[in-house]
C-alpha positions in Angstrom: 23.8 -18.7 17.5 23.8 -22.5 18.4 22.4 -21.1 21.2 18.9 -20.9 19.0 18.9 -24.1 17.1 19.6 -26.1 20.4 16.1 -24.6 21.3 14.5 -25.0 17.9 16.2 -28.6 18.9 14.6 -28.9 22.5 11.3 -26.9 21.6 9.7 -28.0 18.0 6.6 -26.0 18.1 8.4 -23.0 17.5 9.7 -24.1 14.0 6.2 -22.8 12.0 5.4 -20.2 14.1 9.2 -19.0 13.7 8.3 -19.5 9.8 5.4 -17.7 9.5 6.7 -14.7 11.4 9.9 -15.1 9.1 7.7 -14.9 5.5 5.4 -12.4 6.9 8.3 -9.4 7.6 10.0 -11.0 4.5 6.1 -10.0 2.9 6.0 -6.8 4.2 9.9 -5.6 3.3 9.3 -6.8 -0.3 5.5 -4.9 -0.1 7.7 -1.8 0.9 10.3 -1.8 -1.4 7.7 -2.5 -4.2 6.0 0.6 -3.5 9.1 2.2 -2.6 10.2 1.7 -6.2 7.3 1.7 -8.3 4.5 4.0 -6.9 4.6 8.1 -7.6 3.3 8.9 -4.1 6.2 7.9 -2.7 9.2 10.5 -2.7 13.2 9.8 -1.6 14.3 12.5 -3.3 13.7 15.7 -1.3 15.2 17.9 -4.6 13.5 19.2 -7.2 9.6 19.5 -7.4 7.3 18.9 -5.3 5.8 15.8 -4.9 2.7 16.3 -6.4 3.6 18.5 -9.2 5.2 14.7 -10.6 2.0 12.6 -10.6 0.3 12.1 -13.9 -3.3 13.0 -13.9 -4.6 10.2 -16.3 -3.2 7.8 -14.8 -4.6 6.0 -11.7 -3.4 6.3 -8.4 -6.4 3.7 -6.8 -5.6 0.3 -7.3 -8.4 -1.2 -8.1 -11.2 0.7 -9.6 -14.7 -0.5 -10.3 -17.3 0.8 -12.9 -15.8 4.3 -11.9 -18.5 6.7 -14.0 -19.2 9.7 -12.8 -22.9 11.1 -13.3 -24.5 14.1 -11.6 -27.0 12.3 -9.1 -31.0 13.4 -9.5 -31.6 14.5 -5.9 -28.3 16.6 -5.6 -29.4 18.2 -8.5 -32.2 19.7 -7.4 -30.7 20.7 -4.4 -28.7 22.8 -5.9 -31.2 24.9 -8.0 -33.0 25.2 -5.0 -30.0 26.4 -3.1 -29.2 28.6 -5.7 
């Protein structure tokens, strides 16, 4: 471990690089733990019902949904009427 600090004393330009890489690794670990504990599509327990049976259909599963409205598209309705 002391060899590592001696290397940092000799090459001070490595300090920011090690800092950024460490922050990225820490952020990735925190995000992984957050998703593992809070999201319904990640399963730890392998026993019991299938994962898709435990998802609440009234709860949205996307990160963000902007102005989502399901309206029929007139062009598709016209094509459906022609193919019937």
